[in-house]
C-alpha positions, 0 to 999 in steps of 0.5 A: 508458507504458501502465497498468492499475490493479487496485483503484480505491480510495484508492490506485489511484484517486488514484495512477492518476488523477494519471497519468491527469490528466498525460496518461498512458494508464490503464486502470481496473478497477472493481467496485461504482462501475463504472457510476458512473465510466463516466457521470460520471468520477472525483472526486479531493479532494486536499490538493494540489488538487482534480481530475476526470477525465471520459472515464475507461478504465473497465472492469469485466472485466479480460479487456476491458482492453488488455495494459499496460507496468505493472500497478499492483495496489492491492488488499488483499493478502488478496485477491491470489489473485484476480490469477490470473484477473485478470492474464493479460489485462494481461500482455505479456512486459515488463510490470512488475507494481507491487504497492502493498500493505502487508505482507511477502511479497507479491511472493513470493506473486504470483511463484509465481503468475507466474514469469516476471512482472516485479515491484516493490514499491510503498510508498505513504506517503499518507493516502487512502480511497475516500469514495463512488462515484467519489470519492477523498479525499487527505487527507495525504502522498503520497510513493510508494517503488517497489523492484525485486523481480525482476531485471531490473525496474530499467529499467522501475522507473526509467521509472515513477518518471519517469512519477509525477514528471511527474505530480506524484507524489514517487517515489523507488526504494530496496532491496527489503527496506529499503523493505517493512521501513520501511513495517512501522515504521509499519505495524505499530504504528499499524494494529492500535493503531488497532483495538484500542483503537478510535481514530486516530492523533492520539489515540495520538500525544497520550496518553503511554503510547500514544505510548511504546508505539508507539515500543516497538513500532517498535524491536521492527521495526527490531531484526527489520529489522536482524537479517533484514539491512536496512540504514540503519534504526535508532532514528533512523528511529522517531523520524522516523516519530513526527515525520511522524505527529505532523504529520499530520492525524487518520488511521484507517489502512486496517486500522481502516477495513476493521475499521469496515466489517466487511471482513477485515483484513490481519493474514496480511501486515502482521504474521503473516509479518513475525512468523515471519521475525522469530523465525526470525531470532532476534529476535522482536517480543512486544509485536506478537505480543500486538497480532497476538493481539489483532486475530485475537480482534477479527476472530473477533468 
């Protein structure tokens, strides 16, 4: 199958790079480092082994890209309105659009723009970032969960999982709501807390007070998810996420990096929509509502 990557940052660069290294046809949409990658290729420095890609199929305009079997969207969710112009040249009637993005409600947003498109959610449990022009640094983890969103997307999802597995990526499938809300259990506490306290994940875990607060926030997410009908999620999942994080290398999540570099934070997708749905389900998340308010204040400054 052929792939197009919209958003060649830490996520798109790493997963697209793995597919290209495995011999898959991959086309990369780039912005600031387009000329650099065209000339020098893409470098992935990974805890699982570094690799370099020469002769990258690099583009600075999606109108110049061929239509693909799968389009991987690895933008920040706040940039999804750009898809109205970026996606059409890449779509065929059976193209799967895989949204590897954070938050709740992103598929519904894109489906409203493209009612006929096949969509799937991609949940990346990975520590990765772009650290320079054409340079991706993969620090830790690397699992990718892919959840069909649109009816009829199951077969193409299975084919994508097969390709990622062949490329050395641990890829699995899951039910859509379960996958999205399980990622929220980690995202909602750690993204915001690293910004509010100007710290990293290891420092939050090392302090008993913040570690306890993180766990309490996780339990709020789990309770809300269960109220919304999500299955296979309970208090044990919070402990699993905490254990995973304790074993990770020190890490600054995407929202912390956005804040540090003066970029808009994904408050709407990661917090506002999830909090709204939780309140409507009769299960508000007061600790995380307070964290969202703090993030709005920080961003406003």
